C-alpha positions as CSV (number, residue, x, y, z in Angstrom):
1,M,-5.7,-23.7,-24.9
2,S,-3.8,-22.4,-27.4
3,I,0.2,-22.0,-27.4
4,R,-0.4,-18.3,-27.9
5,T,-2.5,-17.7,-25.0
6,I,0.1,-20.0,-22.8
7,N,2.7,-17.8,-23.9
8,N,1.1,-14.5,-23.8
9,A,0.3,-15.3,-19.9
10,R,3.8,-16.7,-19.5
11,A,5.1,-13.1,-20.9
12,A,2.8,-11.5,-18.3
13,L,4.2,-13.4,-15.2
14,P,5.1,-10.5,-12.9
15,R,8.2,-9.9,-10.8
16,P,10.9,-12.5,-11.8
17,A,13.4,-10.0,-10.3
18,R,11.5,-10.0,-6.9
19,L,11.3,-13.6,-7.2
20,M,14.8,-14.3,-7.8
21,S,15.6,-11.7,-5.2
22,R,14.5,-13.6,-2.1
23,P,18.0,-14.7,-1.3
24,N,18.5,-11.1,-0.7
25,L,15.9,-11.0,2.1
26,V,17.1,-9.9,5.4
27,T,16.1,-11.0,8.9
28,C,15.2,-8.1,11.1
29,K,16.1,-8.0,14.7
30,R,12.5,-7.2,15.9
31,T,10.3,-10.0,16.5
32,S,6.9,-8.6,15.7
33,S,4.5,-10.7,13.5
34,I,3.2,-8.3,11.3
35,P,4.1,-8.5,7.9
36,R,5.0,-5.2,6.0
37,Y,5.7,-4.9,2.3
38,I,7.1,-1.6,1.9
39,H,8.5,0.0,-1.4
40,S,11.3,1.7,0.5
41,Q,14.7,2.9,0.6
42,Q,15.1,2.2,4.5
43,C,14.0,-1.1,5.5
44,F,11.4,-1.1,8.5
45,H,12.1,-3.4,11.2
46,T,9.2,-5.8,10.6
47,S,7.5,-9.1,11.3
48,T,9.3,-11.9,10.0
49,R,11.3,-10.7,7.3
50,C,11.2,-7.7,5.3
51,R,12.6,-7.0,1.7
52,R,15.1,-4.3,0.8
53,D,14.8,-2.6,-2.4
54,V,17.0,-4.8,-4.8
55,H,18.3,-3.0,-7.7
56,I,19.8,-4.9,-10.8
57,S,22.8,-3.6,-11.8
58,P,23.1,-2.3,-15.1
59,P,25.6,-3.8,-17.6
60,N,29.1,-2.0,-18.1
61,T,27.9,-0.8,-21.4
62,M,24.6,1.0,-21.2
63,S,22.5,2.3,-24.2
64,A,22.0,5.9,-24.4
65,H,18.4,5.2,-23.7
66,A,19.4,3.3,-20.3
67,V,21.8,6.2,-19.5
68,E,18.8,8.6,-19.8
69,A,16.5,6.5,-18.0
70,K,18.9,6.4,-15.1
71,A,19.3,10.1,-15.0
72,S,15.6,10.9,-15.1
73,F,15.7,9.9,-11.4
74,S,17.4,13.1,-10.4
75,D,13.8,15.1,-9.8
76,P,10.3,14.6,-10.2
77,I,10.0,16.8,-13.3
78,T,12.6,15.0,-15.2
79,R,11.3,11.6,-14.2
80,Y,7.6,12.6,-15.4
81,E,9.2,14.0,-18.5
82,H,11.0,10.6,-19.3
83,L,8.0,8.7,-18.6
84,V,5.7,10.7,-21.0
85,Q,8.5,10.7,-23.6
86,D,8.5,6.9,-23.2
87,K,4.8,6.6,-23.6
88,V,4.6,5.0,-20.0
89,L,2.4,8.0,-19.3
90,R,0.0,10.0,-21.3
91,E,0.7,13.8,-21.1
92,D,-2.0,15.5,-19.1
93,P,-1.6,19.2,-17.9
94,S,-3.5,18.6,-14.8
95,Q,-0.9,16.2,-13.8
96,K,1.8,18.3,-14.8
97,E,0.4,21.0,-12.3
98,I,0.7,18.3,-9.6
99,I,4.4,17.3,-10.5
100,D,5.1,21.0,-10.0
101,Y,3.8,20.5,-6.5
102,L,6.1,17.6,-5.9
103,Q,9.0,19.5,-7.5
104,R,8.3,22.1,-4.7
105,L,8.6,19.6,-1.9
106,W,11.7,18.2,-3.5
107,T,13.3,21.6,-3.7
108,D,12.6,22.0,-0.2
109,L,14.0,18.6,0.6
110,E,17.3,19.0,-1.6
111,H,19.1,21.2,1.2
112,Y,17.1,19.9,4.3
113,D,19.4,18.5,6.9
114,P,17.1,17.2,10.0
115,G,20.1,15.8,12.0
116,P,20.3,12.6,13.7
117,I,17.7,11.2,15.8
118,P,18.8,11.1,19.7
119,A,18.9,7.8,21.3
120,E,16.1,6.5,23.3
121,P,16.3,7.9,26.8
122,E,17.4,5.6,29.7
123,P,14.6,4.6,32.0
124,S,14.3,6.5,35.5
125,S,16.1,4.7,38.4
126,G,14.4,6.8,40.9
127,G,12.6,4.9,43.8
128,F,9.0,4.9,45.3
129,F,8.7,8.6,45.9
130,S,10.2,9.8,42.7
131,K,7.6,7.9,40.8
132,L,5.1,8.8,42.9
133,F,5.3,12.5,42.5
134,K,6.6,12.4,38.8
135,S,5.1,14.9,36.5
136,S,2.6,13.8,34.0
137,S,4.8,15.9,31.7
138,S,7.6,13.7,32.1
139,S,6.8,11.7,29.2
140,S,7.2,14.6,26.9
141,S,10.4,15.9,28.8
142,S,12.0,12.6,28.1
143,H,11.5,12.9,24.4
144,P,12.2,16.5,23.8
145,P,11.5,17.9,20.1
146,L,14.4,17.7,17.9
147,L,13.0,20.5,15.5
148,P,10.7,23.2,16.0
149,L,7.5,22.6,13.6
150,D,8.4,25.8,11.6
151,R,11.8,24.4,10.4
152,V,10.3,21.1,8.9
153,P,9.3,21.4,5.5
154,K,5.7,21.2,4.8
155,G,4.4,18.0,3.6
156,L,1.9,17.2,1.0
157,Y,-1.7,15.9,0.7
158,L,-2.8,14.7,-2.3
159,Y,-6.4,13.8,-2.4
160,G,-8.6,13.0,-5.4
161,S,-11.1,10.2,-7.0
162,V,-10.3,6.7,-7.9
163,G,-8.0,6.5,-10.9
164,T,-6.3,9.9,-10.6
165,G,-3.0,8.7,-10.2
166,K,-2.4,9.2,-6.7
167,T,-0.3,6.0,-6.3
168,M,1.8,6.7,-9.4
169,L,2.6,10.2,-8.3
170,M,3.7,9.1,-4.8
171,D,5.7,6.5,-6.2
172,L,7.5,8.5,-8.9
173,F,8.1,11.1,-6.0
174,H,9.6,8.5,-3.6
175,S,11.9,7.2,-6.4
176,T,13.5,10.6,-6.9
177,L,14.1,11.8,-3.4
178,P,17.4,13.7,-2.9
179,P,20.4,11.4,-2.0
180,Q,20.5,12.4,1.7
181,F,17.5,10.2,2.0
182,R,18.9,7.1,0.8
183,S,19.0,4.1,3.2
184,A,20.6,4.2,6.7
185,S,23.0,1.5,5.5
186,K,24.6,3.9,2.7
187,G,24.6,6.9,5.2
188,G,21.5,8.4,4.5
189,Y,18.4,9.5,6.9
190,G,16.2,6.8,5.1
191,S,12.8,7.0,3.6
192,T,9.6,5.0,3.5
193,R,6.7,4.3,1.4
194,I,4.1,2.2,2.7
195,H,0.3,1.5,2.6
196,F,-1.4,3.5,5.4
197,H,-3.3,0.3,6.5
198,S,0.1,-1.7,7.0
199,F,1.4,1.5,8.6
200,M,-1.3,1.6,11.3
201,L,-0.5,-2.2,11.9
202,D,3.1,-1.5,12.5
203,V,2.2,1.3,14.8
204,L,-0.3,-0.6,17.1
205,Q,2.5,-3.6,17.2
206,R,5.1,-1.0,18.4
207,Q,2.7,0.4,20.8
208,H,2.0,-3.0,22.3
209,E,5.8,-3.7,22.5
210,V,7.1,-0.3,24.0
211,S,4.3,-0.6,26.5
212,A,5.4,-4.1,27.8
213,R,8.8,-2.7,27.9
214,Y,7.9,0.2,30.2
215,Q,5.8,-2.2,32.4
216,E,9.0,-4.4,32.7
217,Q,11.1,-1.3,33.5
218,G,8.6,-0.3,36.3
219,L,7.2,2.7,34.5
220,G,3.7,1.8,34.6
221,K,1.3,3.3,31.8
222,K,3.8,5.8,30.3
223,D,2.8,7.2,27.1
224,V,4.4,5.3,24.5
225,T,3.7,7.6,21.4
226,P,6.9,9.6,21.7
227,E,9.1,6.5,21.7
228,V,7.1,5.0,18.8
229,A,7.4,8.2,16.9
230,R,10.9,8.3,17.8
231,S,11.6,4.7,16.3
232,L,9.6,5.6,13.1
233,A,11.7,8.5,12.5
234,E,14.9,6.6,13.1
235,E,13.9,4.5,10.0
236,G,13.0,7.3,7.9
237,R,12.8,10.8,7.9
238,V,10.5,11.0,4.4
239,L,7.4,9.2,5.2
240,C,5.2,8.4,2.1
241,F,1.5,7.1,2.9
242,D,-0.6,5.9,0.4
243,E,-4.5,5.5,0.7
244,F,-4.5,7.5,4.0
245,Q,-8.2,7.2,5.4
246,V,-9.5,7.0,9.3
247,T,-12.4,4.5,9.6
248,D,-12.2,3.7,13.2
249,I,-11.9,5.4,16.6
250,V,-8.5,3.9,17.4
251,T,-6.7,5.2,14.4
252,A,-8.3,8.7,15.1
253,M,-7.3,8.8,18.5
254,I,-3.7,7.9,17.6
255,L,-2.8,10.2,14.9
256,R,-2.9,13.7,16.3
257,Q,-0.3,13.2,18.7
258,L,1.6,10.7,16.5
259,L,1.8,13.0,13.4
260,E,3.0,16.0,15.6
261,R,5.7,14.1,17.1
262,L,6.8,12.7,13.9
263,M,7.2,16.0,12.6
264,S,8.8,17.3,15.7
265,Y,11.8,14.5,14.8
266,G,11.9,16.3,11.3
267,V,9.6,13.7,9.5
268,V,8.4,15.1,6.4
269,C,5.3,13.2,5.2
270,V,3.4,12.7,1.8
271,M,-0.2,11.3,1.8
272,T,-2.8,10.2,-0.6
273,S,-6.3,9.9,0.0
274,N,-9.8,9.9,-1.4
275,R,-10.8,12.7,0.9
276,H,-10.1,16.3,1.5
277,P,-9.0,16.4,5.3
278,D,-12.4,18.2,6.3
279,E,-14.1,15.0,5.0
280,L,-11.8,12.5,6.9
281,Y,-13.7,10.2,9.6
282,M,-17.0,12.1,8.3
283,N,-19.7,11.0,11.0
284,G,-17.3,8.9,13.2
285,I,-17.6,8.4,16.8
286,Q,-16.1,11.2,18.7
287,R,-15.3,12.8,15.6
288,Q,-14.8,16.2,17.4
289,S,-11.9,14.6,19.2
290,F,-10.2,14.1,15.7
291,I,-10.7,17.9,14.6
292,P,-7.2,18.8,16.0
293,A,-5.5,16.1,13.8
294,I,-7.6,17.6,10.9
295,E,-6.4,21.2,11.6
296,L,-2.4,20.2,11.9
297,I,-2.8,18.3,8.2
298,K,-4.4,21.6,7.1
299,E,-1.7,23.9,8.6
300,R,1.4,21.4,8.2
301,F,0.5,20.0,4.6
302,E,-0.3,21.5,1.1
303,V,-3.4,20.1,0.5
304,V,-3.5,19.5,-3.5
305,D,-6.9,18.2,-5.6
306,L,-5.7,15.8,-7.9
307,N,-9.3,15.4,-9.8
308,S,-8.7,16.2,-13.6
309,G,-11.8,14.6,-14.9
310,T,-9.5,11.6,-16.1
311,D,-10.0,8.1,-14.6
312,Y,-6.4,6.8,-15.7
313,R,-7.3,3.2,-14.9
314,K,-10.3,3.4,-17.4
315,I,-8.2,4.6,-20.3
316,P,-8.9,2.0,-22.8
317,R,-5.8,-0.4,-22.8
318,A,-5.0,-3.9,-24.2
319,L,-6.7,-6.5,-21.9
320,S,-4.5,-9.3,-20.8
321,K,-6.5,-12.5,-20.3
322,V,-6.9,-13.0,-16.7
323,Y,-10.5,-12.9,-16.0
324,Y,-12.3,-15.9,-17.0
325,S,-16.2,-17.0,-16.7
326,P,-18.7,-18.6,-16.5
327,L,-17.6,-21.5,-14.2
328,S,-17.8,-24.2,-16.8
329,P,-15.6,-27.5,-17.4
330,A,-13.8,-25.3,-20.2
331,V,-12.9,-22.5,-17.9
332,K,-11.7,-24.9,-15.2
333,S,-9.6,-26.8,-17.6
334,E,-8.2,-23.4,-19.1
335,M,-7.0,-22.4,-15.4
336,S,-5.5,-25.4,-14.6
337,K,-3.5,-25.6,-18.0
338,L,-2.4,-22.1,-17.4
339,F,-1.4,-22.7,-13.8
340,E,0.6,-25.8,-14.5
341,S,2.3,-23.7,-17.7
342,L,3.3,-20.9,-15.5
343,A,4.4,-23.1,-12.6
344,S,6.6,-25.2,-14.9
345,T,8.6,-22.1,-15.8
346,D,8.8,-20.6,-12.3
347,P,12.1,-19.1,-11.8
348,T,12.0,-19.8,-8.1
349,S,10.8,-23.4,-7.8
350,S,8.9,-25.2,-10.6
351,T,8.0,-28.1,-8.2
352,I,4.2,-28.0,-7.4
353,T,3.4,-28.6,-3.8
354,Y,0.2,-29.7,-2.5
355,N,-1.6,-28.1,0.7
356,K,1.3,-26.1,1.7
357,Q,0.9,-24.4,5.1
358,I,2.0,-20.9,5.5
359,P,2.0,-19.1,8.9
360,L,-0.4,-16.2,9.4
361,W,-0.3,-14.7,13.0
362,G,-0.2,-17.8,14.9
363,R,-2.1,-20.0,12.7
364,N,-1.7,-21.3,9.3
365,L,-3.2,-20.9,6.1
366,T,-3.5,-24.0,3.6
367,V,-2.3,-23.3,0.0
368,P,-4.2,-25.9,-2.2
369,E,-1.4,-25.9,-4.8
370,S,1.6,-23.9,-5.3
371,S,5.1,-23.5,-7.0
372,G,7.9,-21.2,-5.7
373,S,6.1,-18.2,-6.3
374,I,2.6,-19.0,-8.0
375,A,-0.4,-20.0,-5.8
376,K,-3.8,-21.3,-6.5
377,F,-6.8,-21.0,-4.2
378,K,-10.5,-21.5,-4.6
379,F,-12.7,-18.4,-3.5
380,E,-13.7,-19.9,-0.4
381,D,-10.1,-20.7,0.8
382,L,-9.5,-16.9,0.8
383,C,-12.7,-15.2,1.6
384,N,-15.0,-17.9,3.8
385,K,-12.5,-17.8,6.3
386,P,-12.0,-15.0,8.9
387,L,-8.8,-13.4,7.2
388,S,-7.7,-9.7,7.6
389,A,-5.8,-7.4,5.5
390,A,-2.6,-8.3,7.3
391,D,-3.1,-12.0,6.2
392,Y,-3.7,-11.0,2.5
393,L,-0.6,-8.9,2.5
394,E,1.5,-11.8,3.8
395,V,-0.1,-14.1,1.0
396,T,0.4,-11.7,-1.8
397,G,4.0,-10.7,-0.6
398,R,5.0,-14.5,-0.8
399,F,3.2,-15.1,-4.1
400,G,3.9,-13.2,-7.2
401,T,1.0,-14.8,-9.1
402,V,-2.1,-15.7,-7.4
403,F,-5.1,-17.9,-9.1
404,V,-8.3,-17.6,-7.5
405,E,-11.0,-20.2,-8.9
406,D,-14.7,-20.5,-8.6
407,T,-15.7,-16.6,-7.4
408,P,-19.6,-16.6,-7.1
409,K,-22.0,-13.9,-7.7
410,L,-21.9,-12.2,-4.4
411,G,-25.5,-11.5,-3.0
412,L,-26.6,-9.9,0.4
413,S,-26.0,-13.3,2.1
414,E,-22.4,-12.8,1.2
415,R,-21.9,-9.4,2.5
416,D,-18.7,-10.7,4.7
417,Q,-17.2,-12.4,1.7
418,A,-17.6,-9.5,-0.5
419,R,-15.6,-7.4,2.0
420,R,-12.7,-9.8,2.2
421,F,-12.6,-10.0,-1.5
422,I,-12.2,-6.1,-1.8
423,T,-9.5,-6.4,1.0
424,F,-7.8,-9.1,-1.1
425,I,-8.0,-7.2,-4.1
426,D,-6.4,-4.0,-2.4
427,A,-3.6,-6.4,-1.1
428,C,-2.8,-7.5,-4.5
429,Y,-2.6,-4.0,-5.9
430,E,-0.5,-2.9,-3.1
431,N,1.8,-5.6,-3.7
432,R,1.6,-5.6,-7.4
433,T,0.6,-9.1,-7.5
434,K,-0.6,-10.8,-11.0
435,I,-4.1,-12.4,-10.6
436,F,-6.0,-15.0,-12.6
437,I,-9.7,-15.0,-11.6
438,S,-12.7,-17.5,-12.6
439,S,-15.9,-16.2,-11.7
440,E,-19.8,-17.1,-12.0
441,V,-20.1,-14.0,-13.9
442,P,-17.9,-11.5,-15.5
443,I,-15.7,-10.1,-12.7
444,F,-17.2,-6.6,-13.0
445,Q,-20.7,-8.1,-12.1
446,V,-19.5,-10.3,-9.3
447,F,-21.0,-7.5,-6.8
448,S,-24.4,-7.5,-8.2
449,D,-27.3,-8.9,-6.4
450,K,-30.9,-9.9,-7.1
451,H,-32.2,-6.7,-5.4
452,G,-31.4,-4.7,-7.9
453,S,-28.9,-2.0,-9.1
454,A,-27.3,0.2,-6.3
455,A,-26.6,2.6,-9.1
456,E,-30.2,3.2,-9.0
457,D,-30.0,4.5,-5.4
458,D,-29.4,8.3,-5.1
459,Q,-26.5,8.2,-2.6
460,M,-24.7,5.5,-4.8
461,A,-25.4,7.3,-8.0
462,S,-23.8,10.3,-6.5
463,V,-20.5,8.4,-5.4
464,M,-20.4,6.6,-8.6
465,E,-20.4,10.0,-10.4
466,H,-17.9,11.6,-8.2
467,I,-15.2,8.9,-9.1
468,G,-16.1,8.6,-12.7
469,L,-17.7,4.9,-13.0
470,D,-20.3,3.8,-15.1
471,S,-23.0,2.0,-13.4
472,K,-23.2,-0.3,-16.6
473,D,-19.8,-1.6,-16.0
474,I,-20.7,-3.0,-12.5
475,R,-24.6,-3.5,-12.8
476,G,-24.5,-1.9,-9.0
477,S,-24.8,-3.6,-5.7
478,S,-26.8,-3.0,-2.6
479,L,-24.4,-5.0,-0.8
480,F,-22.5,-1.8,0.7
481,S,-24.0,0.9,2.9
482,G,-22.0,4.0,4.1
483,E,-19.8,6.1,2.1
484,E,-16.4,4.5,3.0
485,E,-17.7,1.3,1.7
486,L,-18.9,2.6,-1.3
487,F,-15.6,4.1,-2.2
488,A,-13.9,0.8,-1.3
489,F,-16.2,-1.0,-3.8
490,A,-15.6,1.7,-6.5
491,R,-11.8,1.5,-6.0
492,C,-11.8,-2.4,-6.1
493,V,-13.8,-2.2,-9.4
494,S,-11.4,0.2,-10.9
495,R,-8.5,-1.7,-9.5
496,L,-9.7,-5.0,-11.2
497,S,-9.9,-2.9,-14.4
498,Q,-6.3,-1.8,-14.2
499,M,-5.0,-5.3,-13.1
500,G,-6.4,-6.8,-16.1
501,T,-4.3,-4.7,-18.6
502,K,-1.0,-5.6,-20.2
503,E,0.3,-2.3,-18.8
504,W,-0.2,-3.9,-15.2
505,S,2.1,-6.7,-15.9
506,E,4.7,-4.5,-17.7
507,N,4.6,-2.0,-15.3
508,T,5.0,-4.5,-12.4
509,W,8.2,-5.9,-14.5
510,Q,9.6,-2.6,-14.9
511,E,9.0,-1.7,-11.4
512,Q,11.5,-4.5,-10.3
513,Q,14.0,-3.6,-13.1
514,L,14.8,-0.1,-11.7
């Protein structure tokens, strides 16, 4: 391995700021075991520990550019123009139009004062007969709405294909929120930016905890949704969901009442999705019961189409060497040397530990090799075991850089492994984790199978054309069926493309310096 390769890889190592900020982790009061990795101004009460945003204080003497960069966080348009001027973003008239929508919401929020959240109502101390004849509406009356919906600013629902810049736009908006939405510890109302999947995991955990508390208080099967919504609103009055999607009946049944309750507490939501609201949960079980939630979104959100014809992840960029193939002795040696080189300069701890055990939902996952913030796994360690999205979020939250060795070509017999690999890549993307992968075939061909190209299928061809992917890049796969699976597959390919660029590492670094 050349010295240049090692130096380039070391320079690409992400998140030293985050890694060195570990002493600033805070232990939250709740004892739930759900990992939450949130880019937020308000720290959620989470599982084990959660990370408050750590901002590195600027030196006393700031350059003119640093002063300008700091001032650019005043509102979405100013921030966008600064990023274009710095050539972090490419100027795009279509994207500029979307920024105008964000600016509209920012203006609505600038003088918006939702007022304090009322404390949780005390449980009723009535006797047997009062409980027996208690009205079914008592749950609602014990959590009266704080604001009528027409006094809450309309939210934004941004939808578009893979690579249209949805996540970037949401992060930009969240970073420029008006000052009254700073964290509660600083006297603000708080705000939260979170991946929708992590949000639903937290909601389910909160429901379980509130239900158990109601049982202890003798309240029986009292509706827990009002209290769950109240606790969420207490932690953030602006809620930014990334990758909003509805793929199961549980989520579909929860959302209508939960969204309405959140808005009644003055919460303003911003969502990104691959789907127009009318296409959510298409062909799902009991979809008719979800229609009211769709109508609520269309009524209380400004629905904006992001499709500009440009896939920002596929714009040619300088590639960083992070994907290695085939699985030869030379590649194995290259990966080992690279891991050892990066681990030796790990700012958290350069000591390499073998078979470290990390707790995941009451069980342990073995990490074959790791330093303080860098881990090395084999594909089978991560994808041949029944791990979930929550598990992968925990792993990628603990380690800023992850090596995955011996990724095979995935055929129909490895469908479960392929789905887990996609979930793992999504977790890396969400936590902005740096990855190095060795694979049997080039990374964009790992989903190919011997049954031919899925791109030849009319449905797959239609989906791929819609999201702007070239079937030659991925050689297709018949591993996946159903539109939601195909979108997840295409999103994974697009994200792998983005995560293989120098911009990915550089933007990860910059994010931690803000």
